[in-house]
N, C-alpha and C positions, 0 to 999 in steps of 0.2 A: 753657702751664700750665692752660689751660682757663678763663681769666678770663671770657671772653664767656659760656661755658656756665654758669659759676657765677652770673653776673649774671642770666641767664635763669632759673636755678633760683630765685633770690631773688624775682624778679618773679612767677614762678609761684606762690610761697608767698603773696604779697600778693593775687594775683588769687583764689586759692582762699578766702582769708579773707573776701573781699568777696562770695562767692557767697551767694545766699539759702538759707534752710533748706529741707530736703526738704518735699514737699507733705504736707498733713495726713493723706493716705492711709497714710503710713508707720505701721506698728504701733509703739506706744510700748513701749519695753523695760521689763521689770519692774525696779524699783529693787533694788539690792543692799542687804542689811541693813547698817546703820551699825556701825562698830567701837565697842565700849563700854568700851575700855580705854585707858589712857595708855601702855601698854607700846609701846616703839618711838618715841614722840614725842621731839622734840629740844628742848633748852634750850641756848642759846649761853652759853659760859662768861662770867662777869661781867667788866665793865670791859675793860681792855686784854688780859686773858687770852683774850677771845673771838675775837680776830683779830690777825694780824700782817701788816704792810704795809710796803712800801718806797715808797708813794705818799703822797698828801695825807691819807689816812685815818689814818696814823700820828701826825699832829699833833693829832687830836681824839679818836678813838675806839679806835684799835688800838695794840698794841705795835709797836715798830720792828723791821722785818725787812730783810734784805739780798737783793739779786738776785731780786726778785719782780716786776719790771715785766712786765706782760702775762701774769701767771700764768694758766694754763689757757686758752689761746686757743680761739676758737670752733670752729676746725677742729682737732680733737684732743680726744676725750672721755675720755682716760685720762692726764690731765696730773698726777695725784697718785697716789702709791703709798705703801704702808706695808710695812715689813719683816715677814717672817713671825713674828719674835719680838716685834713690836709696839714696838720701842724707837726706831725712826726713821721719819720721814715725809719723802718726797722730792717736790719740786714742780718741774715743767718750766715755766720762765718764758720765753716767746718773745721778749718785748721786751728782756730782759736777756741773751739768749743764754746762759742759765745753768740749772743745777739747784740749787735751794736745799735745804739739808740741815737737818733739825730733830731735836732730841732730844725724846722723848715721856715725860712723867710717867705711869707706869702706873696711878697711883691717881686723879689728877685729869684726865688726858688733855691737860693743858696742854703747849704746845710752847715750846721755847727753842732759839735758833739759836746754835751755837758761834761763837766769834770766829775770825777769820782763815780759812785755807784749809779748816779742818774744816767751815765753815758753808756752803760753796758751791763749785761748779766752774763756770767760764765760758769762753767761746770765746777763743782766742788772737787777739790783735790785735798784729801785729808779733811781738815776742818776749815780750810781757807779756799777762796776762789782761785782760779787758775792764774790770774794775774791781771795786769792793766788797770788795777784798782776797781774792778767790776764788782757788782753785787753777785752773790752766790746763787747757783741754781743746781738742783738735783736732776740727774738724768740727761742733761743737755750735752750729749757727747756726739760730736760731729753733726751738728744741726745742718739741715739742707733746705728746709722750706719754712715759711712763716706766714701767718694770716692774722688779720685783725677783725674782730667781730663787728657787725654793722652798727652796734650801739657805741663802739669805741671803748668799751670797758675792759676787754680781754684780748690778749695776744697769745696765739698758739704756735708751737714750733714742733716739727718732726726732727728726729735725730737718728742717723743711721747706726752708729756704734752703740748708742743707748737703747736701740729697739724701742723708742719711746715717743710719746707725744706729751709735751709739757705745756702747762697753762700758767699765764701770768696776769695778775691784775694790772691794768694800765691806769695811771693817774691822768685823768683827762685834762688837767691843767698843766702839768709838767711833762707828761709823756713818759715818766719813769715807770719801770717794770718791777714788780715784786711777785715772786712765784707764790701761787696758791699753796696753802699748807697741805701736808699729807692727808689730813682728814677730808679735804676737798679735792683730793686726787690731782694735786699740782704736777704730778708725774704719773703717767700710766705706761707700763713697759711690758714687753714680752719676756724680759729677763727678771731674775730675782734680785732687783736693785733695792737696797735698804731705803725705806721711806717712799717707795714707789708702789702704786697699786698694780697688781698683775692684770694684764690685758690679753685677750685672745687674738690671734692672727697677726700680732706685731712682731715682725722679724727684721725688716729693713724698711721702716717707714720713709717715704720719699716725698710726699706732698700732702698738704692739709688745706681744706677749704671749709668755710662756714656758710650755712644756708642763709638766703636773703632774710628770712624771718628770725634768724638768730637762735632757732630752737635746736639745731643740730650741727655737729662737726663731723666731717668725713675725712678719713686718712687713707691714702693710696699706699700700698706696701709693695716695694719692688721685689724683694726675695720671697715674700709670702704670697705674691701673685693674687692680690685681692684688695677689697675695700672694707674698712672697718668703720662702724657706725656708732656714734655717741649722741646721747641727749645732752643738752646744755642748759644749765640753770640760768634763768634770765637775770637773777640778782647777782650771784657770785661768779658766774661763768664756769662753774665746776662741771666736769664731764662725767657721765656714767655710760658705760658701754651697754647698748641694748641687749636684752636677754635673749638666750637661745640663738637660733639661726639668724635672727634679725640683727645680731651684733656684728656679723661679718659675712661677706660673700667672697669665696676664693676659688681659684682654679681646681684645687685638690679637695675642697670641702673638708679641710682638716680642722681640728679643735672645735668641733661642733658648729662649723660655719655652713651657710648655704652653699650650694654648688653653682659656680659661675661658668660661663662659656667664653673661651678665647680671652682669658684674663692673665696671660703669661707675663709677669713682671710689670705691674702697674707703675707708671712714672708720671703721668700728668692727669689732672682732673679739672673740671669746670662744672658750674651749676647754671641751669637756665634761670633767667631773672625771675621767672614766676615761682621758682623753687620746686617745680614738678619733676624735673629730670636732672640726674647726675650723669655726666659723661666721664669715662675713664679711658686713658690711653695705655695700651698694652704693647710695647715695642717688640717683644719676642713673639707675639701673635700677629704683629702688624695689623692690629684691629683696634677699633674704638667701641667700647662697651657702653650700652645705653641702659641706664638703671632708672626705673620709675620710682619716685619717692612718694610715700604716703605722708601727707602733711601733718596728720594728727600725731603720728608716732615717729616719723622720720625713717621708718624701715624702707629698705631698698629691695626691689625685685627686678629680675631680668626676664624679659619676655622671650618667647620662642617663636619660631616661624619666620625669622628674618628681621624682625624689628628690634631685637635685643642686642645686635652687634652688626658692624660692617667691617669687612676684612679685605685685604688685597687679594688673597687667594680664595678660590671657591671652597667654602667651608659649610658643612651642613648646619643649618640653623642661623646663618648670618647672610646678610646682603653682601654683595661684592662691589668693591670700589677699585680705585687705581691711585698710584703715585703717593702712597703714605706708608711705605715699608719702614719699620722702625719708628713708628709714631711716638712722640715723647712729650708734647705740650699741647694744651687745648685752651681756647677762649671762646666765649659766646658773645654775640653782638648784644648791644644794650637792650634791644627789644626782642631778643630771642629768635630773630629770623635766620641767623647763620651760625654755624660752628666752624672754627678755623683750627688747623692743626699744623705743627711743625713735625718733620720726620727726618731722623738722622740718616738712615740708609738711602732714602730717596732724595735727600738734600732738597726738601720741598716744603712749600706752604700750600695746603689744600683747603678748599672751601666746601662745606656741606650745607644742605637745607633739611630741616625736619620734614618728615613725611606725615601724611594723615593717619598712618598706622602707628605713629610714635617712634619710628626709626629715623635713619639718616640716609640721604641720597646725594650724589654728586651730579653735576651736569652730564648728560649722556655723551658718551664717546661717539666719534664718527663711525659710521657703518660702511663696510665694503670688503670685497674679497681680498684686497691687497693691503688692508690696514693691519699692522702688526699688533699682537697682543700687548696690552699694557698702555696703548696709546691713550692719552688723556684728552681733555677738552680745554682749550686755552682760557676759558672763563672759570675753570674749576681747579687749576693747578698752576703753580709757579715754581720752576725748578732751576737749581744752580747748574750752569754750563750746558749739559746735554738735556734737552727738554722736548722729546718727540711729542707733539700734540699739546704741549704746555707752553705757557709764557716763560720768558727767561728771567731768572733771578740772579742778580749780580752780588758777589761777595757774600754768598749765602751757603758756604760750606759748613756742614754739621750744625744746622739751625737748632736752637735750644729753647729760648724763651719767647713769649708772646704777650703783647698787651695792646688793648684797643683804647683809642681816645674816648673820653666820656660821651661825645656826640656820635661816635662810631665812624668818623670820617677818615681816620688813619689807623693802620695796623703797624706796630713796631715789632721787629723780629731780631733777636740776637743770634749771631752765628758764632758757635764756640771755637771752631778751628780758625776762621779768618779773624775773629775778634771784632767783627763788624756789627754795627747797628743798621739794619735795613729799614727804610721808610717806604711804606706802601700807601697808596691812596685807595679808598674804598668807596664804591658806588653805593649810595644809600638805598637806591631802588632795587638793584640786582644783587648786591652783596659782593660783586666781583672786585678783587684787589689787583692793583697793578703798581709795580715799583716806579717811583718818581725817576725821571730821566736825569742823566748826568750825575754830578756830585751831590745833588739834592737827594738822591736815592739811597745813599749809604754814608756812614761815617765810620772810619777805621784808622788804624795806624798808617803812617806814610808808606809803609811797605806794600800796602794793598792798593792797587791801582784803581783809578776811576771813582774814588770816594773822597768826600771831604775829610780833612785830617782831624783825628781825635787823639787824646792823650789817655794813657793808662786804660786801654781798652782790650788787652789780651785775654783770651779765653772768656769772652763775654757770655754770661750764662742766663741772667734773669733781668727782667725789665718791668717797670710799673709807670703808669701815667698818673699825675696828680689829679684829684677830683675836679679842680677848676680848669684842667686842661692846659695850664701854663707851662708845665715842666714834665720832663721824662728823666727817670733815674734807672741806672743799670749797674750790674755788678761785674767785676773783673777778677776772676780767680788768680790769673797770672800776676796781676799787680796788687792783689789784696786791697782792692779799692772799690769805692762806689763813685760812679761818674754822674755828672749833673749837667743837664741840658735845658736850654730854653726852647720852647716849642713855638714856632712862628704861627700866629693865628690871624 
């Protein structure tokens, strides 16, 4: 499962943080102008409305929730999703082997969890659910990401321990989930789990996304280092893995999969609004893979010659970029003009623009004899603490999740180590992002200086914005909680 490699990855992060700053010969970047508006800033809902928890936080500061243990695990940057109609929020809770279901108040944004099976689904243990009065689900073992189809009919989840992708019918009136039957592949797994369909390339699924036209579902696999492709039934939401090499593209080309380039441990994915391109983040390659999608079949192909990937190091067949080592989450702007990434090792948020050749490029770095290697451009990168050539990002240590406001005016970043929610303004013309000044720019526990104070925000992992732009929701693995914010508009 790559445990040793993951340990080395973490050690590498600590080593990089200990490096001295670049020499004073580095050209100082021009500071970006500060945001002068509160628009997009966050306020946590008051009292127990501001968070729901199934852990200790429910005894003091949060409302009581069920099936939230380990909400939004560190590996899995899409552990929270909201239905297209804005009526329900779904949270993948790895420690509970469950998906928690919440009703959303469209006026206040407050969440309430229905009683009984309507409020959650959880893994089957013997002939019963794991607990919390949840409905039962097969193969939902340590779920880490969740997605809702564009028509709102189906919810999909990936599970690390189950090596699975599970599918649930969503009642569009109540928001309740019911797993699709085995005959409709309600569970597809790389393991021989009873009542699950056997799938190829599924080892440690980490992220799931649905194409904008609803015809396909794509799963990024961490240990399998690849992307698995499924066709989706418009009526039932059932999944069928594409045949032959179209069914998966992996670093090792195992199990009859196509051969990918720089796809070592896929952790994040995003799809262009047009549905023509799938982007995949490979942290062990420090690369973003660019996969072209065939609309008729959903099959993915990776180009050669530099347009199929962009990497931090000079790699044959990839374009070269900067400041996204350990890249782990991706989001695409509403009109497809920009791609944004968080990166664990670089402690950064980076901005990319599609090229005419179908690849990605960053703003060009300054040129000169005394410019150190790796120097960025302040309009293309925002980095925690040490940022030679990049803008400064506050309270952004180990950034994990990403979400854009529907109009594209703000970018929200969750920082796993500081537990902070960072608030960035986005220029609609250039795509450049800049953190709001002062306490408006981040929300965290009182121990984190310079930010507005938040509750139950430890190990913040995933974030989503409501379709109406009124609210932001995030997960806290440390507090086993979902946090609820009002977005100033």
